[in-house]
N, C-alpha and C positions, 0 to 999 in steps of 0.2 A: 510406391510405397505412397500412403498417406501423411499428411501432417501432424492426425493424431499419432501413427505410431512412431514420426520422426519425433517425435514429445516425449513416447513413451522411451525410446531406443538414449532420447538425449540423458533423460533423467536417473539412466540407469547405466550410465557411462559407455554404453556403445556407440559404434560412432553412427549415427542416421543419414537418410540419403541427403536431404538438406535439410541445413539449421532451423529449427523451429523459433519463430521471430513471436513475441506477444508486445500488441499495444494495446490500453486498456481493463485488461484484464482486474486494474486491480487500483487501487488509490495509489501506487508507489510505481503504476507503470506506467500512469497515465497521461491524456494531453487535455490542454485548454481549450475551455469551449469555442477560442478564439479563430489560436491556430489548425482545430481540426476544422472549422467551419472553410478557410480558408485550404488546409487538405484536402478537403471534399469536390471545393471547386477547381482548384489544380487539376486533379484528374477527372475532371467532366461527371462528375454525379451529382445525382439529382438533389435540388438545390431546396431546402428549405430548413427551421429553426433545428440548434443542433437538439438534442435535452442533457441536463445537466445528470450525471450519477453520484455527483461529492460536492451538494449542495457548498463544504468547507472550502474547497480546493477553488472551484469550478471549471472540477472535470464533466468531458463529455461522455457522448456515449458512441463507441465505435461502432458501427452499424456491419452489418454484412455485404452492405455491397463494399466497403472500404476492406473489411479484413482480406475479403476476395482480389482486390486490385492489388495490396499491401504485402500477401502472400500471408498473414496474421495465422499462425496455429495454434494458439487459445483465446477462448472462449469465460470469461468470468460472470458468476451470477452475482447481478445486481444487488447492494446490500439492500435487507427488507427494510431494513431503519436509518434514517438518516442520523451524521455522528449529532444533529442537533436536536433531534430527539420525534421527527414524524417523519410521517410513511416518507420512503424515497421510491415510491410506485405510481401508479394510476389512480386516480385524475390526475394530469399534468394540467396548465394553462402559463401563458405569458408571461413574461418578465423580458423589462428593458432594462440591460445592464449598466454600468457608470459609463460606458465607453461607447454604450448606444448600441449594443448588439441585443436582437432580439435571440432567446430562448425561450423551451422550457422548464419548468420544476416545476416540484412536488406545488400539489393545491394550497399545503398549508405552509411554506415556503411565503413565510410573513417579513415584508421589514419597512424601516421606516428613514427618512432624508433625514439628516440634524442639521440643525444650523451649521455644522460645520463643513456639511459639507460628503459626512459623511452617507453612509448607508448602514444599518443596524439590521439585525436578525435577531428572534428570538426560543429561549428555549421552548420543543413541542407548540412551536411557531404561534403561539401565546404574547401577543403584544399588550397584554394588562399588565406583567412584569417587568424587570427592569431584563435591558435586550445581554444576551453572552456573547456577539462576540462583531465586529463591524468590518467596514470595506472604506477604507478609507480614498478620496479619492485620488485618480496617479497609480490607483493600487488593483491587482486582476484576480483576488480571493478575499478569504475572509480573514480575520487576525481575530484567537480566545481575546475578550474582557476578563481582567482580573476581577475577580468577586469572592475574594479571598475574607472571608466572615473573622471575627476576630476568637478567639480562645483561649482559654488556661491550658497550659501544656497539664495539670492535674487530670482537667477537666476532656482528656483527649478519647476518642473513643473508634477504633477503626472502623462500628458498625458505619460509621459517618462517610469514611472513605469507599463504601465497599456501596450507596445505593442505587448506581448505574448495571447492577452485575446479577443477576439473577437466572429462572432457570426457562430458554427461551421456549417462545408461545408456540401455541400448536398449529397456527394459522404463517408463524413463519417455518415451520418443519414443513407444512403444505406446501408453502411456496420456493422451499431451495429444495423438494421433493421433484415439484411441478418443474422446473428451472433445470436443473440439474439431467433429468433426463428431457429436456426437449434440446437441451447445449449436447449431449450425447447422442443422439443423433447426426451431429456433425458432424464431420470431417476435420477438431479442432479437441484438444484437451480441455479440462476444466477447470475451473481452479473457483474456491470459494474463502473468504476472507475469516476464520468463525470471530464466534464473538467472546468477547471479557476474556480471551487467552494472552492476550499483550500486558506482560507486568509492568508499571510501571510508563507507563508509554506520556510520554508530554504530553500532547496531543490531546488526548482525553482526561488528563489531571482538572484542569476548566470546570468539569463538567459540563460542558455546553446542553447534553441534555436535561439538564436539571432545572428546575424552578430555583430553586434556594439549598444548591450547596453547602454541603459540611464535613469538617475534615479539615486536611492539609489541600487546600487547591490552587496555589499558587506556585506555582512551574519552581521559584526560587525558594523559595518554602522545603518545597519538596525535595530537593536533591541535597538542602541541606540536612531535614529529615536521614535521606541516604546515610548519612556520616551520622549523625546525630538520633535520632529516637528506629536504629535499626528493629527493634520488637516492634514495634509498632508496623516498620514495611511488614515482615514477617509477619506478624495475623494477616495484614491485605492480603497477601501473596497465598498463603494457607490457603486461603477461606476463598479467593479467587479461584484457587487451582483446583478445588471442590466440584463451583459451580459447574468451569472448564469443564473437566471430566465428566459432570451428566450431563450434559448438556451435544459433547462430543460424542457420546452414546447414544442420545439421542438422534441425531445429525446421521447419522452412522447407520441404524435400524433406519431412516425415513431416506438417502440417499445411495449409502452404500458407494459401489465403485466407480458410479458414475461420476463419481468427486477425484479426479486425481490429484491435484494437488487442494494443502491445506495452508493458509499465512497463518502462522500461528500468532507471531508480532511483530507489530512493528517500530518498537519501539530500539530508536537509535542510543549506542554505545560508544558514536567517534566524534570527534572533534575533527577540522582539518588538518590537524596534525597530532591529535594526541586522542586518550580516551575521557569518559567523564566519568566514568572509575576505575580502581585498581582490580588487575587480574584476582589478588585475594576476597576482592568484593564482590564482582562476579559470581566466584565461587561460592562464597558462602549463603549470598544474598538472593542471587538468580539462579543458580543453576539445579539449584536441588528440585524446583518448582518446574524447572523448563526440560528436566530432564524427565518426572513423572508426567507431563503430559506428551514429552516426541513418545515415552515407554509406553504410553497405554494404545501411542494410534502405532506406533508398528507391533504389538504384539494383536492386539483387536481387527485392523485395519491394511486396506492397500496404499492409503495414500503417503506420497509426501511432501513432509510437513516445510514450508518454507519461513526464513526469518529472515526481514531488513530490520539494518542499520547502515545508518551511512556514519564518514569516514573512516576513521586511520587507527586501523579496526584489526590491525596483523595477530598484535598481541594476547587477543580475545581472543580467536578463529578457533586454535586448538579446546580451545572450552568449548566454543557453541556447537565444536564437534562429539564432547564428551556430553553436552546436554543431548546429543542425538536427532539437531538439525542436519536434513537430505541440503536444502537448500538455503545460499546467500544471497541477498540482495542489498546495494545497484550496483554493488562493485564502483566503488570512486576510486578510483583509477586516481585519479587529479591528491586524492590525500597522503598522506605523510608516507612512507614502506608499501603501497597499495602498489607497486608495479607488478604491469598483468602477467609477461613473466617469470615473477615471483611468485603468484599468488597459483596458478596454474601448475608450476612445476611443484609448492609446498603441498598443497592443497588438494590441484584438482583430480585424486583419484580417492577422496574422502568424502570435499563437496558437491555440491552442483552450482555452479555460475550463472544467474541470473538479473543481466543488467550490463553495465562496461562496456556496452555496447560504443559509446561517443562519449567528451563531456559537456555536462550538459552546460558549466559553469561560463565556457570560454568558446570548444567550435564551436558549438551546435548553433551558438544565437550571436558570434562577433566572426566566424571565420566565416570563406565560403565556400562555396557549394565541392569545390576540386580540395578543402579542405576534412572539411566534412567525410567527405568519399574516401579521404589516404589513410582518416587516423580506424574508421569502421572495416576496412580493411585488413588493417595493422590486427585491429582486435579480432577478429575475425580470424583471420591462420591463427593466433596465438590459443584464442578460448577454446577451439570448435575441436581442436586434434582430441582422436580420441573417447568425442559424446563431453559429458558434465558440463552445457553449453545451452543456455536459451539466449538468444540475442536481443537485449532490449536496449534504450537508452540508461545515463546515468539517473536511474530518476525520472518526473514527467515532465512531459514539457510544454513549457510554458505557452505563456501566450502570448508573446513578441517575438516568436523566435519564426526569422526569413521561413517561409515557405518552400523556396528551395532548394536548404538546407534539409528542412523534414525527405522533400524529394530525392534528395540527394543520397542520404540515410539510407532509406528502405530500397532504391534504385542500387545501390554498393552492396548490401546484402541481396539482396536479386542477382546483380554479380560474380559474386561469391559464392551462389549456390548452382548456378549454371558452371560453373569452373571456367 
């Protein structure tokens, strides 16, 4: 049986012949460029600069030769635009990172070294305006800079928080269609991150792709607004949802069933021990709009919908199911209440778990390869029964994770699949 068929069976809660594996299909199941370079070297693959596919998190392109070596069963469509507002595609140029690695980045990936030794990057690649993010020395990715403009409460206009949302361009549609059809010819499933469908995603609130972001752009102020300015947030979400529905229709007409899974939302709702909002707030503020998007997808397409949320989200899972999400990721089993056996028993017939394969905060970076192997095999035993599971680490694999541990992770899944 093919890896594509394994994915389809798992997504439909049927037992696959082999457990599907994901690495690099999305910005929440990726691998940092430094660890990726070391992993390619570990498996004796062709040595060349890694391509950056997510300049914000410095995630790398997992190429077909590594997919074959690891048994990866999902391919992602690289975003047409970066989160900084410039093209994410060719032409590419060489860039030497703060840690000394040569990588390939988009042509308008323009940075400037500050007096503090940090690397600053600019919205739309325009280095004549204020930078939107920086990478400090000792870090491996960019952090958003707070560019909140002063505002008067009575002057708040929800359109200011809508600047980054609009109809998808014809060139983007042509690219999505071409990539989906190309990937469909491979023996893997196809995942695509829909633009503009994540409601209140704090990675997007700062407006990294805007030269002069207006509205509420400070993350702390945004969370305050969830409690104190709900009518304003409703206006944003309602308008955003209508644009998203139009874009989903156009993407379906362009690519259709060549896409198997769409990432609908990457907004986090959990901390290590609790939730960012109450169940009542989620049900009143988020659920109606998520449900409208999910209902359209399930009525008009064959896509499965993917919801990312870190943290302790057990109290919110029934609401996420009610909203129509098919898949939950990253399944942060180290967070409060997120016990793998409980999750599988309580929600396994209603949700596909995508992730949860190994603790990326402790076991993967700090354990021994034997510890990684043991935890991976335990998670596979729990989650894989009766389908409904796609193996992936809990969120992205970071830069300084020992490559022996990453190899142990994939070797353990291979061992599980071979029985």
